[in-house]
N, CA and C of each residue as an Amber inpcrd file, in Angstrom:
protein
   633
  -5.8930000  -2.1940000  25.0230000  -5.5380000  -3.5380000  24.0500000
  -6.9880000  -4.1540000  24.7780000  -7.4480000  -5.3560000  24.0050000
  -8.5520000  -6.1890000  24.5400000  -8.3080000  -6.8030000  24.3360000
  -8.2220000  -8.0110000  25.3410000  -8.3830000  -9.4320000  24.9330000
  -9.7360000  -9.7210000  25.3120000  -9.4070000 -10.8840000  23.4360000
 -10.7490000 -11.1600000  23.4850000 -11.4810000 -12.2940000  23.5650000
 -12.3470000 -12.8000000  23.7740000 -12.8450000 -14.6540000  24.6640000
 -14.1060000 -15.1530000  23.3720000 -14.9910000 -15.5800000  23.7040000
 -15.3010000 -16.5950000  22.6560000 -17.1510000 -15.3910000  22.1210000
 -17.0660000 -14.6710000  23.1950000 -17.8640000 -13.8870000  22.1700000
 -17.6320000 -12.6710000  21.6500000 -18.2940000 -12.9180000  19.9850000
 -18.0640000 -11.7900000  18.6130000 -18.3730000 -10.7150000  19.0820000
 -17.2880000  -9.6990000  19.7080000 -17.3830000  -8.0820000  20.3480000
 -16.0020000  -7.4740000  19.9410000 -16.0300000  -6.7910000  19.4810000
 -14.9150000  -5.8940000  19.5430000 -15.5930000  -4.1700000  19.7060000
 -14.0100000  -3.2450000  20.8060000 -14.2450000  -2.7170000  21.1090000
 -14.2930000  -1.4130000  20.2520000 -14.9910000  -0.3290000  20.8110000
 -14.7010000   0.1290000  19.4870000 -13.6770000   1.7200000  19.5630000
 -13.1710000   1.2810000  18.0420000 -12.3390000   1.8070000  17.4620000
 -10.9590000   2.8890000  18.2730000 -12.1340000   4.1860000  19.2740000
 -10.6510000   4.9100000  20.1840000 -10.1690000   4.5490000  21.1180000
 -10.6810000   3.3620000  21.1740000  -9.9310000   2.4420000  22.4660000
  -8.4460000   1.8710000  21.8570000  -8.2570000   1.4300000  20.5820000
  -6.8700000   1.4580000  20.0700000  -5.9610000   1.9230000  20.1420000
  -4.7930000   0.8670000  20.2690000  -3.3070000   1.6170000  21.1640000
  -2.5110000   2.6340000  20.3610000  -1.6440000   3.4030000  20.3620000
  -1.1750000   4.0650000  20.0620000  -0.7140000   4.1120000  18.4100000
   0.0540000   2.3760000  18.2330000   0.4640000   1.8270000  17.3600000
  -0.4120000   1.2780000  16.8730000  -1.7690000   1.3450000  16.5830000
  -2.7520000   1.1390000  15.9970000  -3.4230000  -0.5780000  16.6040000
  -2.9570000  -1.4650000  17.6770000  -3.6380000  -2.7740000  17.5060000
  -4.9210000  -2.2540000  18.8070000  -5.8230000  -2.8750000  18.3710000
  -7.3610000  -2.7280000  18.9190000  -7.8210000  -3.7870000  19.8160000
  -6.7600000  -4.6710000  19.5210000  -7.1380000  -6.4790000  20.5500000
  -6.4350000  -7.2730000  20.2440000  -6.4240000  -8.3810000  20.6960000
  -5.5450000 -10.1480000  20.6550000  -6.2740000 -11.0650000  21.2850000
  -6.5750000 -11.8420000  20.7220000  -6.5100000 -12.6760000  20.9480000
  -7.2320000 -13.8670000  19.7770000  -8.4830000 -14.1700000  20.3310000
  -9.9450000 -14.2010000  19.3440000 -10.2030000 -15.4030000  18.3650000
 -10.5020000 -15.8870000  17.2130000 -10.7180000 -16.5750000  16.1780000
 -10.5540000 -15.9560000  15.2620000  -9.9560000 -17.0520000  14.1530000
 -10.6280000 -16.2750000  12.5440000 -11.5760000 -17.0830000  12.2810000
 -12.6380000 -17.5420000  13.1750000 -13.8260000 -17.8040000  12.1650000
 -14.2920000 -16.0830000  11.2440000 -15.0230000 -17.1030000   9.8930000
 -16.3790000 -16.0510000   9.1120000 -16.5690000 -14.5170000   9.8170000
 -17.5350000 -15.2970000  11.3690000 -18.0550000 -14.4450000  11.8200000
 -17.2770000 -12.7500000  12.3790000 -16.3160000 -13.1500000  13.2290000
 -15.5020000 -12.4360000  13.9060000 -14.9770000 -11.6110000  12.9560000
 -14.4970000 -12.3420000  12.0360000 -13.7370000 -11.6590000  10.7970000
 -14.1240000 -10.4640000   9.8420000 -15.8800000 -11.2930000   9.2640000
 -16.6450000 -10.1000000   9.0010000 -16.9430000  -8.6570000   9.7840000
 -16.9600000  -9.3050000  11.3650000 -17.3590000  -7.8960000  12.2180000
 -15.9350000  -7.2010000  12.6430000 -15.2380000  -8.1310000  12.4330000
 -14.0400000  -6.6850000  12.2220000 -13.8990000  -5.9530000  11.4950000
 -14.6110000  -6.4530000  10.2300000 -13.5440000  -5.2030000   8.8080000
 -15.1540000  -4.1800000   8.6510000 -16.6790000  -5.1730000   9.6870000
 -17.8820000  -4.1200000   9.4540000 -17.3310000  -2.5450000  10.8700000
 -16.5650000  -3.2670000  11.3030000 -15.8320000  -2.4020000  12.8400000
 -14.4550000  -1.6630000  12.3500000 -14.2460000  -1.1770000  11.2610000
 -13.0510000  -0.5420000  11.0270000 -11.9010000  -1.0540000  11.7240000
 -11.4420000  -2.4440000  12.0940000 -10.5580000  -3.9680000  11.8340000
 -10.1350000  -4.8300000  11.4020000  -8.8790000  -5.2000000  11.3690000
  -8.5860000  -6.2630000  10.4690000  -7.5940000  -6.6610000  10.9480000
  -7.3550000  -7.7060000  11.0910000  -6.6760000  -9.3020000  11.4620000
  -4.5740000  -8.8590000  10.9960000  -3.9820000  -8.7760000  11.4430000
  -2.6980000  -9.1560000  10.8330000  -1.5850000  -9.4960000  11.9600000
  -1.0010000 -10.3260000  11.6390000  -0.0160000 -10.6280000  12.7870000
   1.3940000 -12.0680000  12.6000000   2.1170000 -12.5190000  12.6050000
   3.0260000 -13.1480000  12.1230000   2.8920000 -14.7860000  12.9330000
   3.4480000 -15.2690000  12.6640000   3.3790000 -16.8020000  12.5460000
   3.0780000 -17.2250000  13.7500000   4.5880000 -16.5130000  14.6710000
   4.8860000 -17.1270000  16.2150000   4.1870000 -15.4120000  17.3110000
   2.7980000 -15.1180000  16.8680000   2.6120000 -13.6350000  17.3640000
   0.4710000 -14.9940000  17.3760000   0.0950000 -14.5240000  18.6220000
  -1.1510000 -14.3980000  18.5160000  -1.7930000 -13.3100000  17.6960000
  -3.2600000 -13.9350000  17.7840000  -3.9000000 -13.5650000  16.9420000
  -4.1480000 -11.6020000  17.0330000  -3.6960000 -10.7280000  16.1220000
  -3.8780000  -9.9820000  16.6440000  -4.2100000  -8.3890000  15.7480000
  -5.7530000  -7.4350000  16.2970000  -6.5410000  -7.3530000  15.3920000
  -5.6780000  -5.9170000  15.1020000  -6.1540000  -4.7850000  14.3170000
  -5.5140000  -3.4830000  13.9810000  -6.3380000  -2.5820000  13.6870000
  -6.6940000  -1.3910000  14.2470000  -6.9890000   0.0940000  13.5660000
  -6.0310000   0.9290000  13.7290000  -5.0620000   0.7880000  12.1470000
  -4.0940000   1.6760000  12.6510000  -4.9930000   3.7730000  12.6600000
  -4.1060000   4.9370000  13.3010000  -4.4840000   5.8400000  13.1850000
  -4.1630000   6.7550000  12.3310000  -3.7650000   6.0000000  10.7470000
  -4.0840000   5.7310000   9.7430000  -4.0910000   5.4180000   8.7230000
  -5.1610000   5.5220000   8.0470000  -5.7540000   4.3620000   7.1000000
  -5.3480000   4.4010000   5.1860000  -4.7140000   3.7960000   4.7730000
  -4.1910000   3.9720000   3.0610000  -5.8100000   3.1490000   2.8590000
  -6.2220000   4.4690000   1.7010000  -6.9200000   4.0720000   0.8240000
  -6.7930000   5.7400000  -0.7230000  -7.8300000   4.4090000  -1.0780000
  -8.0730000   5.7000000  -2.9180000  -9.2860000   5.4190000  -3.0980000
  -9.0750000   6.9070000  -3.1510000 -10.4600000   7.6830000  -3.5000000
  -9.9580000   7.2590000  -5.0270000 -11.3100000   7.0270000  -5.6550000
 -11.2520000   6.4970000  -7.0850000 -10.8730000   7.8180000  -8.4160000
 -11.2210000   9.0790000  -7.9280000 -10.8210000  10.0410000  -8.8580000
  -9.2720000  10.7130000  -9.1110000  -8.7160000   9.7750000  -7.4930000
  -7.2260000  10.3310000  -7.6820000  -6.0230000   9.1830000  -7.8750000
  -6.9190000   7.7810000  -9.2090000  -5.7990000   6.8190000  -8.9820000
  -4.8830000   7.5240000 -10.3150000  -3.4270000   7.3440000  -9.6540000
  -2.9820000   7.9840000 -10.7680000  -2.0040000   6.5140000 -11.7560000
  -2.3770000   6.7570000 -12.8600000  -1.7030000   5.6610000 -14.1690000
  -0.5450000   5.9760000 -14.8500000   0.7260000   6.0160000 -14.0900000
   1.7100000   6.8900000 -15.5150000   1.0920000   6.9480000 -17.3170000
   2.4230000   7.5390000 -17.6610000   2.1670000   7.4040000 -19.2040000
   2.9430000   5.7050000 -19.4760000   3.6990000   5.3980000 -18.3380000
   4.6110000   4.3360000 -18.8670000   3.2130000   2.5960000 -18.7940000
   2.6010000   3.1270000 -17.4190000   1.5060000   2.2580000 -17.1110000
   0.7980000   2.2940000 -18.6590000  -0.0090000   3.2170000 -18.9120000
  -0.9480000   3.6910000 -20.1660000  -0.6580000   3.0690000 -21.1850000
   1.4620000   2.8540000 -21.7590000   1.5210000   2.1900000 -22.7980000
   1.4720000   0.7820000 -22.2090000   1.5390000   0.3010000 -21.3670000
   0.9920000  -1.1520000 -21.3680000  -0.1550000  -1.7050000 -21.0600000
  -1.3550000  -0.8240000 -20.4980000  -2.2080000  -1.0250000 -20.5150000
  -3.2570000  -1.3040000 -22.6600000  -2.6040000  -0.2760000 -22.9530000
  -2.6100000   0.6300000 -24.6520000  -2.2290000  -0.8750000 -25.0340000
  -0.9990000  -1.6170000 -24.9700000  -0.5520000  -3.0400000 -25.4720000
  -1.1320000  -4.5320000 -25.1790000  -2.0750000  -4.3960000 -24.1450000
  -2.9140000  -5.2230000 -24.1980000  -2.0520000  -6.8510000 -23.9630000
  -0.7850000  -6.1230000 -23.1240000  -0.1680000  -7.5810000 -22.9060000
  -0.8320000  -8.3390000 -21.6250000  -1.6260000  -8.5090000 -20.5770000
  -1.9760000  -9.0310000 -20.1600000  -3.4530000  -9.1500000 -20.5170000
  -4.3560000 -10.0980000 -19.4760000  -6.0030000 -10.3720000 -19.4000000
  -6.1780000 -10.2890000 -18.3620000  -7.1460000  -9.6130000 -17.4650000
  -7.6780000  -9.6420000 -16.5370000  -9.4090000 -10.7400000 -15.9940000
  -9.2910000 -11.3460000 -14.7110000 -10.2790000 -11.5310000 -14.5250000
 -10.5280000 -11.6860000 -13.0250000 -11.6910000 -12.0940000 -13.0970000
 -12.4200000 -11.1400000 -11.6830000 -13.1940000 -13.0780000 -10.7570000
 -12.4320000 -13.3460000  -9.8800000 -12.8110000 -14.1520000  -9.0370000
 -12.5010000 -15.1050000  -9.1210000 -12.2460000 -16.0130000 -10.2560000
 -11.4640000 -16.6250000 -10.8200000 -10.9580000 -17.9480000 -10.6050000
  -9.6570000 -17.2780000  -9.6410000  -8.7590000 -18.8190000  -9.0280000
  -8.4710000 -17.9560000  -7.6040000  -9.1490000 -17.9200000  -6.8380000
  -8.5120000 -16.7420000  -5.6390000  -7.9970000 -17.6350000  -4.9820000
  -7.5530000 -20.0350000  -5.0970000  -7.3090000 -19.6130000  -3.5760000
  -5.5000000 -19.5160000  -3.8980000  -5.6130000 -19.5510000  -5.8080000
  -4.1020000 -19.5440000  -7.0640000  -3.8230000 -18.0210000  -5.6430000
  -4.3250000 -17.6110000  -6.2560000  -4.3610000 -16.1410000  -6.2240000
  -3.7900000 -16.1010000  -4.1920000  -3.8640000 -16.4010000  -3.1850000
  -4.2940000 -15.8740000  -1.6390000  -2.6830000 -16.9310000  -1.8660000
  -2.3470000 -18.1170000  -2.0580000  -1.2180000 -19.2890000  -2.7410000
   0.0870000 -17.9490000  -3.4700000  -0.1500000 -17.3650000  -4.3920000
   1.2320000 -16.7990000  -4.3250000   1.0790000 -15.5350000  -3.1600000
   0.4270000 -14.7820000  -2.7470000   0.6770000 -13.9180000  -2.3220000
   1.6650000 -14.9200000  -0.6770000   0.7880000 -15.4070000  -1.0200000
   1.4700000 -15.9960000   0.7350000   3.0950000 -16.3780000   0.2370000
   3.4890000 -17.0770000  -0.6630000   5.1280000 -17.1840000  -1.3730000
   6.1940000 -16.1540000  -2.0330000   5.0550000 -15.2370000  -2.4190000
   6.0260000 -14.7310000  -3.1800000   6.7200000 -14.1470000  -2.1760000
   8.0600000 -14.3200000  -2.9000000   9.4770000 -13.3690000  -1.8720000
   9.1570000 -11.7470000  -2.4730000   9.5360000 -11.1250000  -1.3170000
   9.3290000  -9.4560000  -0.8280000  10.5200000  -9.4310000  -0.5360000
  11.3930000  -7.9540000  -1.1860000  12.4950000  -7.5130000  -0.7120000
  12.6300000  -6.5720000   1.0780000  13.0190000  -6.9320000   1.5560000
  13.2350000  -6.8710000   3.1810000  11.8170000  -7.3260000   3.8180000
  11.5270000  -8.3740000   2.9270000  10.6570000  -9.8280000   3.8950000
  11.4840000 -10.9990000   4.8590000  11.3580000 -11.2850000   5.7960000
  12.1160000 -12.6600000   5.7800000  11.0210000 -13.9570000   5.6790000
   9.0600000 -13.6220000   5.9480000   8.1440000 -14.2160000   5.8490000
   7.0900000 -13.8540000   5.5060000   6.1770000 -14.1870000   6.0600000
   4.9610000 -13.4650000   5.0740000   3.7170000 -13.6700000   6.6540000
   2.9620000 -12.9280000   6.9220000   2.0290000 -12.9040000   7.5010000
   0.4680000 -13.3870000   7.2280000   0.3830000 -14.3780000   5.7390000
  -0.7170000 -15.3080000   5.3760000  -0.0630000 -16.7270000   6.1460000
  -0.6930000 -16.6110000   7.1160000  -0.0440000 -17.6760000   7.6700000
  -0.9090000 -19.2930000   7.7720000  -0.6580000 -20.1220000   7.4780000
  -2.2030000 -21.1580000   7.2490000  -3.1070000 -21.3350000   7.7560000
  -3.2610000 -20.6290000   8.9740000  -4.6550000 -20.5820000   9.4620000
  -5.2820000 -18.9600000   8.7920000  -4.4750000 -18.1670000   9.0230000
  -5.0500000 -17.3830000   7.5300000  -5.4830000 -17.5320000   6.3900000
  -4.6530000 -18.2360000   6.1440000  -4.8770000 -18.8640000   4.2810000
  -6.4330000 -19.4920000   4.3050000  -6.4910000 -20.3360000   5.3420000
  -7.6640000 -21.1310000   5.1010000  -9.3550000 -20.3340000   5.7310000
  -8.9800000 -19.5930000   6.9330000 -10.1690000 -18.6700000   6.7260000
 -10.7470000 -17.7050000   5.3170000  -9.6860000 -17.0410000   5.2060000
  -9.7670000 -16.0260000   3.9470000 -10.4780000 -17.1780000   2.4270000
 -10.3010000 -18.4190000   2.0800000 -10.5760000 -19.2550000   1.3880000
 -11.9750000 -19.7240000   1.9410000 -11.9700000 -20.2070000   3.0220000
 -13.5590000 -20.0320000   3.5810000 -14.3980000 -18.5120000   3.7560000
 -13.7230000 -17.6000000   3.6640000 -15.0520000 -16.3510000   3.7050000
 -15.2580000 -16.4990000   1.7730000 -14.0680000 -17.0730000   1.0760000
 -14.6550000 -16.8040000  -0.4120000 -15.4000000 -17.4100000  -0.6850000
 -15.3760000 -18.6270000  -0.3380000 -16.4910000 -19.4120000  -0.6050000
 -18.0530000 -19.6450000   0.0440000 -18.0770000 -18.4290000   0.6930000
 -19.0540000 -17.3170000   1.3780000 -19.2600000 -16.0920000   1.1710000
 -18.7290000 -15.7820000  -0.1630000 -18.8100000 -14.8750000  -1.3550000
 -18.0850000 -13.3270000  -0.7310000 -17.1700000 -13.4500000   0.4980000
 -17.1810000 -12.4400000   1.2240000 -15.8520000 -11.9360000   0.4800000
 -14.4950000 -13.1770000   0.3210000 -13.3490000 -12.1070000   0.2730000
 -13.0440000 -13.2570000  -1.5720000 -12.3030000 -11.9530000  -2.3540000
 -12.8170000 -12.1160000  -3.6040000 -11.5320000 -11.5230000  -4.1310000
 -11.6320000 -11.7810000  -5.4130000 -10.3020000 -11.8010000  -6.2520000
  -9.7200000 -11.4930000  -7.5280000  -8.9690000 -10.9660000  -7.7340000
  -8.7160000 -10.3790000  -9.2380000  -6.7620000 -10.2650000  -9.6670000
  -7.6910000 -11.8030000 -10.9450000  -6.1820000 -12.1040000 -11.4690000
  -5.8720000 -11.5900000 -12.7870000  -4.7080000 -11.8930000 -13.2050000
  -3.8180000 -11.2400000 -14.7100000  -3.3260000 -12.5780000 -14.7510000
  -3.2790000 -12.5080000 -16.0980000  -2.8060000 -13.6740000 -16.7810000
  -2.3550000 -13.2010000 -18.0650000  -0.7150000 -13.8090000 -18.0670000
  -0.3400000 -13.7950000 -19.3390000   0.0310000 -14.7160000 -19.8770000
   0.0780000 -14.7090000 -21.6500000   0.0570000 -16.0750000 -22.5680000
  -0.8300000 -17.3910000 -21.5460000  -1.5990000 -17.4660000 -20.6470000
  -2.1960000 -18.3870000 -19.6030000  -2.0060000 -18.6320000 -18.6050000
  -0.7280000 -17.7970000 -18.1020000  -0.4070000 -17.8030000 -16.9680000
  -0.5050000 -16.9490000 -15.6310000  -0.2500000 -17.4800000 -15.1260000
  -1.4860000 -16.2940000 -13.4230000   0.3010000 -15.6270000 -13.0300000
  -0.0530000 -14.1170000 -13.4600000   1.2710000 -13.8450000 -13.0460000
   1.1240000 -12.1020000 -12.1540000  -0.3530000 -11.8160000 -12.0320000
  -0.5990000 -11.0150000 -10.2350000  -1.6940000 -11.4270000 -10.6840000
  -1.9120000 -10.7930000  -9.0030000  -3.1220000 -10.3120000  -8.5690000
  -3.5150000  -9.9920000  -7.2060000  -4.3560000  -9.8500000  -6.5960000
  -4.7490000  -9.6620000  -5.3410000  -6.5050000 -10.0470000  -5.1450000
  -6.3960000  -9.8950000  -3.7950000  -7.8260000 -10.2760000  -2.7740000
  -8.1570000  -9.6790000  -2.2700000  -9.1590000  -9.4990000  -1.8600000
  -9.8070000  -8.6270000  -0.2850000 -11.3920000  -8.7660000   0.2410000
 -11.2940000  -8.2790000   0.8040000 -13.0630000  -8.6700000   1.3140000
 -13.3160000  -7.2860000   1.0620000 -14.8000000  -8.5990000   0.4890000
 -15.4290000  -7.1210000  -0.3430000 -17.2810000  -6.7020000   0.1840000
 -17.3190000  -5.6000000   1.4140000 -18.5090000  -4.7010000   2.2170000
 -19.1380000  -4.8110000   1.2680000 -19.5860000  -4.7640000  -0.6170000
 -20.1740000  -4.0120000  -0.3840000 -20.3470000  -2.7030000  -1.1210000
 -19.8900000  -1.6990000   0.0410000 -19.4420000  -0.3590000  -0.3600000
 -17.9610000   0.1140000  -0.6300000 -17.2070000  -0.8010000  -0.0020000
 -15.8290000  -0.8100000   0.0020000 -14.9050000  -2.0820000  -0.2160000
 -14.4240000  -1.6490000  -0.6230000 -13.4880000  -3.1880000  -0.8560000
 -12.0320000  -3.2530000   0.2020000 -11.5390000  -4.3610000   0.9760000
 -10.4200000  -3.7920000   1.8370000  -9.6130000  -4.4260000   1.5720000
  -8.3880000  -4.2010000   0.4900000  -7.6700000  -5.0850000   0.0290000
  -6.6860000  -5.7150000   0.8920000  -6.3240000  -6.7700000   0.5030000
  -5.6890000  -7.4500000   1.9450000  -3.9030000  -7.6000000   1.8580000
  -3.9910000  -8.3410000   0.2610000  -2.8510000  -8.7130000  -0.2150000
  -2.1290000  -8.6430000  -1.9130000  -0.8470000  -8.5830000  -2.2770000
  -1.3270000  -8.4290000  -4.0600000   0.2670000  -9.0100000  -3.8280000
   0.1160000  -9.4190000  -5.4430000   1.3850000 -10.1930000  -6.1840000
   1.6910000 -10.1900000  -7.2270000   2.7940000 -10.1190000  -7.8720000
   3.5230000 -10.2710000  -9.0470000   4.7030000 -11.2610000  -9.7240000
   4.4380000 -11.8220000 -10.4880000   5.4830000 -12.4520000 -11.0830000
   6.4830000 -11.6800000 -11.9600000   5.9870000 -11.0530000 -12.7550000
   6.2110000 -10.3870000 -13.7460000   5.7610000  -8.6640000 -13.8350000
   6.6490000  -7.9780000 -14.7230000   6.1230000  -6.7670000 -14.5580000
   5.3730000  -6.0230000 -14.7440000   4.2760000  -5.0100000 -13.7420000
   3.2250000  -4.1190000 -13.8200000   2.0190000  -5.1170000 -13.3380000
   2.5510000  -6.3160000 -13.5210000   0.9450000  -7.2780000 -12.9640000
   0.0430000  -7.1050000 -11.6930000   0.4810000  -6.9920000 -10.5960000
   0.0160000  -6.1550000  -9.5870000  -0.9150000  -4.7400000  -9.8970000
   0.0250000  -3.9260000 -10.5670000  -0.4600000  -2.7290000 -10.7790000
  -1.8840000  -2.7680000 -11.7280000  -1.2540000  -3.2860000 -12.9300000
  -2.5440000  -3.7910000 -13.6540000  -3.6660000  -4.4830000 -12.4700000
  -3.2690000  -5.3050000 -11.9580000  -4.4100000  -5.8990000 -11.3150000
  -5.4760000  -4.7550000  -9.8830000  -4.6340000  -3.4600000  -9.6160000
  -5.0220000  -2.7480000  -8.5850000  -5.7210000  -1.3710000  -9.2860000
  -4.8320000  -1.2340000 -10.7190000  -6.2810000  -0.6670000 -11.4490000
  -7.1760000  -0.6010000 -12.0890000  -7.4140000  -1.9780000 -12.2640000
  -8.3340000  -3.2840000 -12.9910000  -9.6820000  -2.7990000 -12.3600000
  -9.3810000  -2.5660000 -11.4650000 -10.4460000  -3.4370000  -9.8220000
 -10.7210000  -2.1060000  -9.1940000  -9.6780000  -0.9240000  -9.3000000
  -9.9970000   0.5440000  -9.0240000 -11.3290000   0.7150000  -9.9900000
 -10.9540000   0.4460000 -11.4380000 -11.5770000   1.0920000 -12.0340000
 -13.5230000   0.9210000 -11.9210000 -13.7720000  -0.6050000 -11.8770000
 -14.7650000  -1.7070000 -11.4650000 -15.3130000  -1.4410000 -10.2300000
 -15.0760000  -1.1740000  -9.4500000 -15.2780000  -0.2720000  -8.0910000
 -16.1320000   1.3510000  -8.8120000 -15.2820000   1.3840000  -9.1780000
 -15.7210000   3.5240000  -9.5140000 -17.2380000   2.8720000  -9.8180000
 -17.4110000   2.4650000 -10.9350000 -18.5720000   2.4060000 -11.9970000
 -19.6280000   1.6900000 -10.8720000 -18.8200000   0.6500000 -10.0790000
 -19.9850000  -0.0970000  -9.1290000 -20.1070000   1.3300000  -8.2590000
 -19.5410000   2.0610000  -8.0450000 -20.1750000   3.0990000  -7.1070000
 -19.9350000   2.7450000  -5.5920000 -18.7290000   2.3410000  -5.8880000
 -18.1580000   1.6960000  -4.0810000 -17.8740000   3.3440000  -3.8770000
 -16.9310000   3.5140000  -1.9600000 -16.9040000   5.0410000  -2.0820000
 -14.9370000   4.6380000  -2.3090000 -14.5520000   3.7350000  -1.7280000
 -13.2200000   3.9940000  -1.4930000 -12.6580000   2.3530000  -1.8870000
 -10.7540000   2.0850000  -2.2260000 -10.4310000   0.5530000  -2.0140000
  -9.3050000   1.2700000  -0.9260000 -10.0060000   0.1090000   0.1200000
  -9.2410000   0.5310000   1.1620000  -7.4340000  -0.6400000   1.5010000
  -6.3610000   0.1180000   1.2910000  -5.3780000  -0.2790000   0.9510000
  -4.3520000  -0.4990000   2.3980000  -5.2800000   0.0310000   3.7220000
  -5.3230000  -0.3200000   5.3100000  -3.9320000   0.0790000   5.7510000
  -2.6700000  -0.3860000   5.5750000  -1.4280000   0.4570000   5.3040000
   0.0010000   1.4780000   4.2010000   0.3890000   1.9070000   4.1480000
   0.8630000   2.8100000   3.4600000   2.1890000   2.0940000   3.1130000
   2.1710000   2.2120000   1.6000000   3.6890000   1.4480000   1.1760000
   3.6370000   2.2450000   0.3380000   4.7330000   2.5660000  -0.7430000
   5.2100000   3.4330000  -1.4050000   4.6790000   3.0200000  -2.8110000
   4.5730000   1.5090000  -3.3420000   3.7010000   0.9640000  -4.6500000
   2.7850000   1.2410000  -4.3360000   1.4260000   1.3720000  -2.7940000
   0.4750000   2.1200000  -2.8530000  -0.2580000   3.3470000  -3.4160000
   1.2030000   4.2950000  -2.7440000   1.1000000   5.7550000  -3.4760000
   1.5050000   5.7270000  -4.2570000   1.7690000   5.0640000  -5.2460000
   2.5880000   5.7190000  -6.4100000   1.4760000   5.5710000  -7.2980000
   0.8350000   4.6620000  -6.7650000  -1.0450000   5.0370000  -7.9480000
  -1.8110000   5.5600000  -7.0250000  -1.9300000   6.3580000  -6.3230000
  -2.5530000   7.2360000  -6.0880000  -3.5020000   7.1070000  -4.5160000
  -2.8840000   6.2220000  -3.6890000  -3.8060000   5.6800000  -2.4710000
  -2.7510000   6.4630000  -1.4880000  -3.6350000   7.8650000  -0.5970000
  -3.1740000   8.5910000   0.8270000  -3.8430000   8.0400000   2.0000000
  -2.7320000   8.5880000   3.2580000  -3.2430000   7.8140000   4.1980000
  -4.3780000   8.8540000   5.2240000  -5.7770000   8.7380000   5.1790000
  -6.9680000   9.2360000   5.8560000  -6.9310000   8.5990000   7.4270000
  -7.2130000   9.8580000   8.7940000  -7.2120000   9.8170000   9.3400000
  -8.3980000   8.9370000   9.9030000  -8.2890000   7.9360000  10.6160000
  -9.1800000   6.6990000  11.7400000 -10.1830000   6.9830000  10.6880000
 -10.4320000   7.6330000  12.0570000 -11.9920000   8.8960000  12.2330000
 -12.7210000   8.9090000  10.9470000 -11.7750000   9.2830000   9.5950000
 -12.4980000   9.5970000   8.1660000 -13.2850000   8.5800000   7.7570000
 -11.7200000   7.7230000   7.7700000 -12.2720000   6.2870000   7.4370000
 -13.6970000   5.9170000   8.4290000 -14.0160000   5.8520000   9.2620000
 -14.7740000   5.4030000  10.1140000 -16.7120000   6.1100000   9.4040000
 -15.9510000   7.7120000   9.5620000 -16.8820000   8.1290000   8.4510000
 -17.5160000   7.0910000   7.1320000 -16.4370000   6.7880000   6.8350000
 -17.0390000   6.5260000   4.7930000 -17.5720000   5.1870000   5.2340000
 -16.8900000   4.0890000   6.3600000 -17.2720000   3.0870000   6.5010000
 -18.7060000   2.9810000   7.1690000 -19.4560000   4.2470000   8.0310000
 -20.6800000   3.5700000   8.2460000 -21.7270000   4.5360000   8.0170000
 -21.5040000   5.7360000   6.9230000 -22.1540000   6.6940000   7.0160000
 -22.8760000   6.3550000   5.9820000
């Protein structure tokens, strides 16, 4: 595990600890965050922790041909209950991702410092959002970092049933049309697995990232 200084540097990912932490400290400057993503690393920490940088041994990703859309979701899509927009309400999306109540969680890893950092990255054109609307109200969405060939998803939210799934499916289809390699989902959860995402080894993720 590496302790970061002011120097913009991350060690190679094979130095990662068994649980997936590669570095501690540093800052959340746009330059450092983008270097992290381009190196297969992402920040993830709680309010009471130092900045932790992760490169987990398994990475949750979606290969677009493996996208799963259930029959019930196809019915939802066909009923046109929602409207999807791209990158038009980033601050609203990240604010909702930060404040939404989640089962089994008492807080959020989207600290005020993280929120401010990603809003800055959005202003620079690196962080982007997908918004889902119903009757003119924002009811779901997600945001992440766009590397041009891989989209690194960060967080999603939903205030009505199926809205976050709509955002994920719409993004996956858009990225596939634009010849992206994968949608990076970072770490496993059952919701993403139900949509077709699966874990691959860190080495295989790095091959996709740098090839």
